[in-house]
N, C-alpha and C positions, 0 to 999 in steps of 0.2 A: 321425642323430647321437646317439651317444653321450654322457652328461651325466657329467662328474667333478667330484665336489664334494670340496675340498679344505679340511678342517678343521684350521686350527691354535689350539693351546690355550696359545700361545705369551704372556706378559704384559707382555713388554718391547718396544720399537720402538727401533731394530731387534731380531728375535727369532732365535736360532738355531734355534727350532724352527719357525719360518715359513721358514727359508731351505731348512733341511731338507725339507718340505714341498712348497718350489717345485721344488727340483731331484728330488725323486721325481715331480713331476707333468709337469717338463718332459720327463723320461725315458720316460714314459707315453706322452706324445704324440709323440714322436720314434719310439716303438719302433710307434705306431699308423699313422704314416705309411709305413713299412716295409711294413704289411700293407694299404697302401690304407685306412686306416679314418680316420674322421672321430671326433675327440675334441673336446668343447666344455669347458672347463674353468673352473671356478668357486671363489673363494676366500670361505672365511669366516674371520674372528677371533675366537675365542670373548670376547676379552676386551671386544669392543664390545658385547656382551650380558649383562654381569656384573649389571647393575640389573635387566635384565628377567628373567633367571634367578632372582634373589634373588626377585623379586615371585610369579613363579609357585612357589616353593619354599613359599613364606611364606602365601600367599593361596589358590594353586591356580587363579589366574587368570591367563591369558599373557597378555601384551601384543600389541596388534597385529603391532609390529615381531617377536616372538618366534613368531608364528601363520605370519607370511611366511617365517621361516626355516624352521619346521617343514613347511611346504610346499612348499619348496626342497630338503629332504633328500629328502622323499617322491618328489619328480618325478626324482632323481637316480638313474642307473643303477650308479654305482661312486662309492667315497668311499677318499680317504687321510685316515686320523685320526691326525694327530699332537700329542704333549705334550711337555710337559720332566716328567722324574721327581722328585717330591718326596716322601720318606721313602718310598723304595723301590717307589712307585707312581706311578700318573697323579695329574695335579693335580685340586685339587677342582672348579674350574669346568670343567675337561674332561668329570667325572663327573656334573655339575650338568647340562650340556647333554644328555647322552644319556639322564640321569634325566627329564627335560622332554620327551623325545619320545613319541609314541605306541609301546607296545610292538610294534606290527608296522612300524614305520617304515622299519627296513631289514633287515627279513627275506628273507634270501637276498641280499641285496646283497653283491658281491664288495668288499672291501676289504682296502687295505694299511694295517698300523699302523707306527708309528713314534713312536721316541721320542728326546729328547737329556738329556744331563745333563754333569755335570763330568769325570766318571770314567768308565772302561769297567765297574766294577764293578756298575754299575746296568743292566746289559743285559740281565739276567734278568727285569726289569719287563716288560718285550714278551711273555713267556711264561708270567710268573706273576701278572699284573696284565691287562695290556690282551686277550691273546687269549681269558681264560675271560669278560670282561665282552663281548665282542662274541659269543662264541659262546651266552652266555647271549641275548642280542637277537637270535639266529638268522641273524646275518650269516656269510657265506662269507669268512674270513679265508684272504689268500693265505698261503702257506704260508712265503716269507721276509720275516720283518720286518726294519725297518729302523730299527738303533740307531746315534747320531753322539754319542762324546763331544766335547769341547770339541779334543783333540788330533787329531781326524778331519779337522776343517774347513783348509783350506790345506796338507795333509799329501799324502803318497802313500799312505795305508790303504787297505785294502780297502772303503771305505765307497761308492765307485762300482761297484763290481762288487755289491755288495748292493742299491744301489738300481736298477740294468741287470736284475738278476735277477728283483726283485720287479716292475717295470715289465711286464718280460715276461710273467710269470705273469698279471697283469691283463689284458693286450692278450690273450694267449691265451684266458683264460676269457670275454671279455666277445665275441670274435669267435666262439666254439662257441657260446656260450650263451645269446646274444641275437640272432643271426641271425634266428630266426624271429619276433623281436619287434620288427623294426624298426617304426617308426612308431605305437608304443603310447604313446610319451611318457613313458617312466620308468618309475620300479618303482612309483609311486602308482597309474598310471591303467590298469593292466590285472592286477589281484589274481589271477584265475583263471590268465591264463597264466603268472602268476609262480611260482603253486603248482605247477602241473603240469609246468612246463619240465624238462626233465631236466639235472641238475646234473653235469657231467664233472670225472673224476678225475686227475690228472696226475701220472706218478712223475716222480723227479729229473732225468731226460734228457729230459723234454719228453714222454715216451711216453704213449698214452691208455690208460689202466688200465679207465676204464668210469664208469657213473654212480655218483655219492655214494647211500648208503644212504638211506633214508626218514628217518632219525636225523640225516640231516645230518654224520654222521661218515664222512670219506673213509677207505676201506680196499681194499685189494687185493681184486677182484671174486672171486680164487682161494678167498678165507676163506669158510668155509659160514656161512649167515646163522644166526645165534645162535637166533633165533626158531624155524626150522626144526628145528633141535636139540633144542628142548624139547618138541615136537609128539608128544602122547601122554603126557607125563611128568605125574604128578601132582605132583610135588614132594617126593614121600616116594622115598629111597632104602634099601634094605635088601641089605647085603652080606652075604658069608658068615659075618663075625663078630658079625651081628646076629640070625642063625636060631639 
C-alpha cells in the first residue's frame, strides 16, 4: 500500500488550504481505486508544529514531536503540499517545515503542489515559488499544480478539472514507478532502490515518453543528450571570423 502524506500550511481553522488539500487527496484515492491501487492517506497541519519549528530554527535541536514528523515524511511514498499565498509566495511556516527536513527526505518523491489565495492573480506562485523549491529538494513535481482562489470554492470553475488531472498524474506515476518497490516501506527505507528506480515521463495526453534524464529534468527522449553533444569538445570555438 502506497502512503500519501498531505501537508497543509493553512493557519486558520477551518482553512481553505486544508479544504483544497483534502479535495486533492480524495481525488487521488478515487483515481487509485479505479486502478485497483490502495492509498493510505495521512494528514499534517503545519500550524500544529509552529513552536517545534521555531525551536529547531533557533537551536538546531528538533523536538521529539518534530522528529516523529520527519520520520513520517521519509516513510511516505508521495505528497500533497498545500500553502496559502503570502506576499506572492508560500507562507513562512511552510518554508520552515521544508527547511527542517533532511536534504534527502523527499528525494525523488512525487509531489502535487497546491496553493490558495484571495485572488487568481497569485496563481503564478505555484511555478515561480513552489515548483523551484521542490525541484531544489529533488522531488518529482507533478506537471499540474492546483491553485484555488476564494471564488473557486462553491462555484463552477475549472478547479475540479485541475484537481482530477493532478490526481491522475500522481496515481499514474505511482503505478509505473513503484511497482517494483512494493513492500519496501516507503521512500526512506530503500534508498538504493529509490535512487536507481527509473523515473518515467508522460506527455500531456498520458503517452509514455520514456525515462527521465539523470538530472531529473523531464524532456522528450528524441532530444539529443547535451552531454553527448559536448564529447570531444575542449570548450574553445574558432570560426572563420577568428582565423
